[in-house]
N, C-alpha and C positions, 0 to 999 in steps of 0.2 A: 125241325124243318117246317111244320105246319104253322106253329105259332110265330117264328120268326118272319116267315113270308107274310102272314096275316098282319102282324104288327108293322112290318115295314111298309106295307101299302096302305094302312089304315087311314092316316090323315089325308093323303092325296087322293085316295078312293072316295073318302067321305066328301071332300070338297069338290073334286073334279066331276064325279059321277052322280053322287047322291045330294049335292048342293047343301051340305051341312054347314050350320053356324055353330058357334060354341054351345048353344042350347041343345042342338040335336046331338052333338058329339058328347055332351054330358049325359043325355038320356041313353045313348048307345052304351056308354061306359057303365052306367048304373045297371042296365040290363045284363051286361057282360058279367057283372059281379054277383048277380042274384044266385046262379049255380054255386058260386064260392060260398055265399051266405048259407046255402043249403047243404054245404059239404058234410055236416054231421049226419046226413042220411046215409052216407056210405056205411055206417056201422050196421044198419039194417040190410043193406045189399050183401054184406059180407057174411050174413047169416046163411046165404045161399050160394055164394061164389067165393072161392079163395081169393086172397088179395092179389097174388101174382096173375091169375087169370083175369081179374077185373081190371088190372093195369092194361093188359092188351086190349080189352074192350073199350076202355076209356080213350086209348090212343086211336082207335078206329073211329070213334065218335068225333074226336077232335079233327082228325083228318077229313071226315065227311063234312063237317060244318065249314071247314076252310075251303074244300073243293067247290062247294056249292055257292060260295060268297059272290064271285064275279057274275053269276048268271042272274042276280037279283039286285041291280043298282038302283033301288029305290029305298026310301027310309024304311019302310015296313020290311022289305026283303032283307036289308042289311041288318035289321034288328033280329029277325028270326034266325038267320044263319049265324049270327053272333052268339045267340043263346045256344044254339046247338054245338058250335065249336067250344063254347065255355063249359058246357056240362062235361064234355070229355076232358078238357084241360084241367079243370079243378078236381075232378075225381082222380085223374092221373097224379097231379101234384100231391094230393092228400095221401094216396097210397105210397107214392115214392118216398115222401117224408117218413111215413110209418115204417116201411121196410127198411130204409137206411138206418134209422135209429134202432131198429130191432136187430139187424144184422151186424152192425159196426161196434167194435170195442170203444169204450168211452175215450181212451187215450188217442186212438187213431181217427176217430170221427171227424174233428175239425179239418184235418189235412185232407182226408178222403172226400169230404163234402166240397172242399175247394177244388179238388180234382174233377168232381162231377160238374161244377160250374165251367171248368175249363173244357170239358168234353162237350157240353152244350154249346159253348162258344165256337168250337169247331164247326158244329152244325149250323150255327148262326152265320159264321163266315161264308160257308157254302151257299147258304140261303141268300144273304145279302148280295154276294158276288153274282149269283145267278139273276137276281132281280135287276141289278145294275146293267149286267151284260145284255139280258134279254130286252129289257124295257128301253134302255138308252141307245143301244146299238142296233138292235132289230126291230124295235118298236112293237114288241109282242103286247098283245091286249092284256088288260087286268085278268080277264077270264081265265086265260091259259096260265098265268102266273099262279093263281089260286089253285087251279087244277093240279099243277106241278106239286105245290107244297102239300096239299091234302093227299094226293095220290101216293107220294113217296111215303108218307107217314103211315098210311094204310098198309101198304106193301111191307114196310118194316115190322109193323104190328103183327101181320099174319106170319112173316118169317119167323119172328121171335117165339110166337105161340107154338109153332111147329118144331123149332130147332132146340129150344132151352128145356132143361128138365124142370120138374116142379121142386123148388128148393124147400128143405125142411124148415118148419116153424120152431125157433128156439124155445120161445115161451108162449104158452096159450094166451091169446088175446081176449080180453073181456068183451063180450058182444052186447054191451049196453052203454048208454050215454053216462059219462062219468064227469063230474064237476067236483073238484076238491078245493076246499079253501086255501090249502097251502100252495096251490098253483097260482094264486091270485095275480102275483106279480108277472108271472109268464102270459096270462091272459091279458093283463093290461098293456104289456109290451106288444103283444100280437094285435091288440085293437088299434094302437097307435101306428104300428107298422102298416096296417092296411090303409090308414089314412095318409100316411107319408107316400105309399107307393102310388097313390092316384095323382099326386102332385106331379111325379115324374111321368108316369105312363100316359095320363090324360093330357095334362096341361103344359109340361115342358116340351113334348113333341108337337103339340098343336101351336105352341108359341114359334117354333122354328118354321113352320109352314105358313101361318097366318101373318106373322109380323115381319119375318125376314125372308119369306117367299121361297124356301127350300123346295127344290124339285124332287121327284121320286129317286132319281140318280144321287142327288146330294144327301138325301136321307139315307140311302143305302150305304153310302160311303161313311157317314157318321156312325151308323150301326156297325159297320165293318170295323171301324177303328175301336169301338167299345168292345166288341167281341175279341178283337186281336189282343187287346190289353188284358182282357180277362183270362185268356189262355196262359198268359205269363204270370199275372198277378194273383188270380183267385187261389191257386194251390199255396202261394206264399202267404196270402192273407189267412187261409186256413191254419197254416203251420204257426203263424204269428198269434192267432187266437189261443192255440194249445200252449204257447209259451207265456203270454201276458194275461191270459184268463179273459172270461166273458165280461167282467165288470169294466175293466180298462178299455176293452174294445168297443163296447156300447157307448161308454162315455165320449170316447173319441169320435165315434160315428155321428152322434147327435150334435156335438159341438160343430162338427164339419157341416152337417145338414142346415143348421141355423145360418151359417155363412153363406151356404149355396143358395138357399131359398131367398134370402135377402138379396143376393146378387141378381137372381132371376127378377125380382121386383124392380130393380133399377136398370137392368141391362138395356143398352141402346146400340151395341156393337154386335154384329154377327159373330165376330171372332171370339168375343168374351162369352157370348151365349154358347157356342160350341165348347169352350173350355168348361163352363159350368156343367153342361149336359154330360160330358165325358167324366168329370169327377163324380157327379151325381151317380152315374151308372156304376162306377167302381165301388161306391159305398154300399151297393146292394150285397156284395160278397160278404159284408160284415154281418149281415143278418144270420150267417151261420152261427154266430154267438148265441142268438136266441134259441136255436135248435139244441145246441150242445149244453146250454144252461138247463133246458128242460130235461135233456137226457140224464143229466147228473142228479136231478132232484126227483125224478119220476119213478114210480113203480113200474117195472118193465111190462107188466100185464095191461098197463093203462095206455100204452103208446098208441095203438091203433084207434082207439076211441077217442083219445085227446088229440090225435092228429086231425080228425074230423071236426071235433068241437073247436079246437083252436083256429082252424081255417074258417069256420063260421064266424067266430069272434073277430078274426082278422078282416072279415068282409062286411061286418056291420056298418062301419064307417064308409067302406068302399061302395056300398049300395047307394048311400045318401049323398056323399060328397060330390060326385060328378055332376048330379043334377043341380044341387044348390050352388056349387062353385061354377058350373057352366052358365047359370043365370047371372052369377056375380061377374063372371068373365066379361059379359057384354057391357057391363058398367066400367069395370077396371080390372084388366089382367093383372096389374101389380099387386091389387088387394088379395088376390088368390094366393100369391106367392108369400105375402106378409102373413097370411093365415097359416100357410105351411111352416113358416119360421116359428110361429107360436105353438104349432103342434110338435115341432121338433124340440122346443124348450120343455114341453110337458114330458116328452120321452126321455129327455136328459135327466129330469128330476127323478123319473122312475128308474133309470139305469143306475143312478147313485145308490139305489136301495139294493142292488144285487151284491151279495156277499163275495169276498175274495175266493172263498172255497165252497161253492154251492154243492150241496147234497141233501139227501133226504133227512129233514130235521133242521137243516140250515139253508132255508130257501130264500130268506130275506133278512135285512138288517133290522127293519122296522115293520111292525104288523104281522109278526110271526104267529101262525096258527099252530094249534096243538098237533104234533105229529104222532100218528098211531102206528107203531111198528108192525102191527098185524096186517097193514095194507100189503107189506112185502112178504 
């Protein structure tokens, strides 16, 4: 609820209230990704707090940052509330990934992760519908929409903290930072995934508002379509990954992204832009393949630590790209998407190196590191 409302209002609030150009939106998105870059610090927090409890705290921080956003419609205020929101969001995502891979059986993980995307999409639909209904029909101010999104998430976090038991930990998790040579391909895919995400989150949405003049209501409807399709398709994509494997899924994903980003670079029709945006969003469900690939090759005790490390690696490019590409956007929006197509090509080359049957000792086709059985 928090992030859906924050993201739904992002570009319109930035342009209407904070008077952002591509440069400022790039700075904002880079600041938003800094907590993701520092996600590895979660391993030190977990020395003091159990993962499950830290998930609740993270959700409260996420809600608080969202709740405060509308009260500070300046560049500096938007930057600060975004960082608060982002700390909660990225810690929550890191812990969620960790606990999912710890608690789920390898065979059921792809389908279940698809169901989780579908559940998030239900919340997204509710959030986007509320934004459209309240903003378009009742002209509710940005302030109260942000209060709604943040407040609901805080209440859900407190309810969950009180109502749910502490679930047992199946495998003791290492409480130190872990970087293993045999995970190098997973790290590389995570790095490129962070770069790819910025093209969609930052610049595809900004394209809709700046070039085609989409209103808050129209952006809400577009997000609503994406979320509705995810409810139906994400669980099926998860099942498909379980059937065809991570290698084929990733290859298909990156071939598709090359075509999508090339399309963004040339688009002149709002209808075609909408089509690209919807297909682009659906491809995010295929990122499940990266998670299940890691689950298959990993030492179970490495999962919590590697969740933080991989989130940091994922955000190295994410911290830099919005600022650099935001400046580039002023000169040529098309060039931003051409660079995205080039990055998708690099990801495609990496995905070809994923074996058909990944497991410990069979992590890659080329560039294999020596596997030490004592790790497990």
